[in-house]
N, C-alpha and C positions, 0 to 999 in steps of 0.2 A: 504493499499500500503506500510505503514512504518512497519507494522507488518510483512508483508510478506518479506520485505527486512531483518529485523532483524532475521527472522527465517532462511533465507538463509545463512546470515552471520555466525550465531552461528553454523548451520550445517557444513560450510566450516571449521570452527575452530575446531570443534570436530573431523571431519575427519582427520585434520593435526595433532592433538594430539594423536589420534589412530594410525595414520601412523608413527609417530616418534617413540611410545612406540614399536610397532610390530618391527620397523626397528632396535631398540635398543637391543631387545631380539634375534633377528636373529643374530647380531654381537656376543652374548653370545654364541650361538650354535656353532660357529666356535671356540670360546675359550675353551670350554669344553673338546673337545677330545685333544687339544694341551695341556691343563693342565695335563690331565690325562696321556698321553703319556710322558710328561716331567717327571713328578714325579713318577709316579707308575711304568713305564717301565725302570726305571733306565738308562736313556740315557747318554752318556758320559759328557754331560754339569755337571752333579753332580759332576765330579771330579774337574771341573774348579771351581765350587762353593765353595768346601771346600779349594782349595788352595788360591783363592783370599781372602777368609774369614780368614785364617791364616795369611796372609801376612798384610792384612789391619788392623787387629786386634793387631799384634805385633807393626805396626806404631803408631796406636791411643794410645797404653799404653806408648810408648817412647815420644809421643808429646801430653801432655795434654791441651796446649793451643789451638793447632789445633781442638782437640776433642772437646773442649768447643765451639768452633766458628761451628764446624759441626752440633752441637746439637742446637745451635740458628738458623742457616740456615734452618735444618730440621723442626724445629717448626713454623719458620716465613713463610715457604712456604708449612706448612701442610695442611691436608684436611679441618679444619676450616676455616682458612682464605680464601682459595679458594671457600668454599660454601657461606662464607659471601660476598666475592666480586661479584659472579655471581648472587645471589639473589639481592644484591643492585643495580646492573646493569639492572636486569631484572625489578625491581621496577621502574627505571628511564625510561626504555622503555615503561612500561605501562603508566607512566606520560606523555611521549613525543606522545602517541597514537601509539606504535607499539606492540600490544598484542601479534601478532605471534612470533615475534622475542623473547619476553619474555618467551612464551611457549616453544620454541626451546631450549633457553638455560638452564631454569630450567628441562625440560625435560631430555636432555642430561646429565645433572650433577646428578641429582637424580636416574635416570636409570642405567647411569654408575656406580655409588657407590653402588647400590643395587647388580648389578650383580657382581661387585667384592666381595661384602660381600658373596654373594651366593657362588662364586667359592672358597674362603676361606673355606666354611663349607663342600663343595664337595671333595675337594682335602685334606683337614685337614693335611697339611704339617707342621712339627714341625719347629720352629726358630732354628736358630744357637745356640748351647750350646759352650761358649767360656769360658775359665778361666779368672777370674777377668773381668766380663763384664764391658764396658765403658757406657753402656745404656740398658735399658731394654723396652719392648714393650710387651703388652698383646695380646691375640688372636693367632690365626694360621697366616702362614707366607706366602702362595702363593694365590694371587698375592699381591704386596706391595700396601697397601692401600694409602700410600703417594704419590707413583708413578702414581697410577691411577687418583686421585685428582689433581696432578700437571698437568698430561696430558690432562684431561678433563678442568680444569680451564683455563689454559693457552690457549688451542686450542679454546675454546669457546669464550674467550675475544679477541683473535687475529681476528678471524672469524667476530665478531661484530665491530671492528675497520677498518677492511680493506678498506670499500668504502671511508673513509674519509682520508686515507693516499695515498702518493705520491708512485710511483714504488719503490724508494729506501727505503721508509719508510716501506713498506710492506716487503721486505727483511730483513729490521732491525726487524721488528715486530717478523717475524717467527725465526730469529736467537736468539732474545732475549727468546721466548717460548722454543726453544730447549734448550738453556742453563740452563734455569730453570728445565726443565724436567730430564736434564741429571745430573745435580748439586745435585738436591733432591735425584734422584736415588743413586747417588754416596755416599751421607751421609747415606742413609739407609745400604748401604753394608759397609761402613768404620766404622760404630758404632756398627757393629755386630749383627743388629737385622733382616736382611734380607741376602738371597742368591743372587748371580746375576741373576739367572733365576727368582727369584722372582719381581726383578725390570723390567727384559726383559718382563716378562709376564704382569705387570702392564702397561708398555708403549704400548703394542700390545693392550692389552683389550681397553685402553683409546683412542687410535687412530682409534680403529675399530668402537667404539660407535660413536664417533665424524663423521667419515666416513660416517655411516650408517644413522644418524639422518640429516646429511648436504645433502646426497643424497636424502632422502626421501622428505625433505623441497625443495630441487630443484625440484623434480618431481611434487610435489604438486603446486610450482609457475607455471610451464609450463601448468599443467591442467586448471589453472586460466586464461590463455592466456598471461601471461607475458613472457618477452624476455627471451631467455636461458641465463645462467650466468655463470661462473666458480666459485663456492664457494671459492676455494683455492686463486685464484685471486682477486675476487671482493666482497667476503663476503656472508653470507648465503641470506639476502634480500637487496641488494644494493639499489634499489630505495627508500625503507622506511627509511633507515639510512642516505641517502644524505638530503632526505626533512626534516628529524628531525635536523640534523646539520645546515642546511640552515636557519632554523628558529632561531637559537641563535644569 
């Protein structure tokens, strides 16, 4: 009897992991045509890219103290800090007995990052070439990896925290997440290592992956007979998180 229960439990969790992965790559299919249209078809946004790059670069050269602050902020909330934060949270979730939430968090972060890397290769867009650069970055430009990861990381952590926050706390949490995403995106443009459209693409990609995996998780929850929930308001698995925090 115990063996049958374990087999059923493992099968359900495998189904969840597969569903999350498929949902993430479905989001990528939406992003690929967007990327190609944006970069290859020479849409008018490229004129905006060039103008903003020139103006912000001139400001960065004229204000070195501000530029140093932007560099620190960009690295403080760069890809690796978000990866470490989400993995640490996932480890805590495993310890507290919420493996499905841990799988969702890590899958969203890993698959979203891989899609962003794949899009860089597909689009192969060059980074801005500016005189007297204030910062340098390796690899291709579209989408911004920093922006993809801050969108994924901030979104994942907020969705994990929502069940234990008040209504006002939820508003504040989303506001802080939005500020982090926009501020990191701004640093990448202001430092001359990305175009505006690179940052916009990173935000769209990160948001699409989170929306896809959260929707897949919610569909899976309902198939298991759990009450319907709104992930944006209640979190991805509100009942498990409430139980975990009630045990503290």
